[in-house]
N, C-alpha and C positions, 0 to 999 in steps of 0.2 A: 057267350056266344057259342052255339053248337056248330062245329065244323066237321066235315067228313075227313077221313084219313087222306094224307098226301102221298103220292108216289114219289120216288126219288127223281124221276124225270120232271115232274111238276115243280119240285123245289129247284132243280137245276135251271129249268126254263125261266123261272121268275128271277132267279139271282143273275143269270147271264143276260137275259133280255132287258133287265133293269139297267144294264150298262155298268153295273158295279163290279161284277166278277167276270173273269175269263175262264173258259173251260180249257185248261192247259194240257191235260192228258187223261187217259183212263187207266186205272190200275185194277185189274181183275174186274169186279163188278162195282167199282167206285169211280165216280167222276171226281177229278181233282180240280177244284176251282181256286183261282188266285186273284187277289186284290193287291194292286201296287198303289201305295199312298202318293198323293200329289207331293211335289217338292216342299210345299209349305207346311206339311204335316210332320210332326215329331213323333212318328210311330213306325213300327216295322210292317212289312208286307204280311198279308194273311193268306194262309193256305187252308182250304176247307174241303175235306173229303165228304162226298155225299153218296150213300149207297144207292145204286140204281135198282132198288127193289120195288115191287108192286105197291107196298105200303111201308112207310117209314114209321117206326115206333115213336111214341111220345118222348121217350128218353133220348133216342137218337136225334130227334128233332131239337130237343133242348141243347144237345151237344153242338149241332150244326149252328144254331142261333148264337150260342156262346162263342164258338170259334169265329163266327162271322162278325162278332162285335156288337150284336144286338143288345141293347140295354133292357128291353122289355120283351119277354117271350110271347105274351099275348099279342102285342103289336106286330111282332115278326110273323106270327101265324096269320093274323088278319091281313097282312101285306101279301103273303103267299096266297091266301084264299081269294083276295080281290083280283089278283093278277094271273091266276092259273088258267 
């Protein structure tokens, strides 16, 4: 699937509006997102920095997906594309 580049704000918007992550602070030009696991999950909280650039590179998008716990990068990108 061909998809256009994503801006940092598009990625943040989808992750926050999806109800999964909370934008807890901004550090320089990065939004710092956090996910707190439910009590019944045996996993740690996740913190994901997202650069607020006009275009997020593919490598950086891979890092964001990995830190967010996405198992499939293409599915992660499809989710961003559908909801931006």
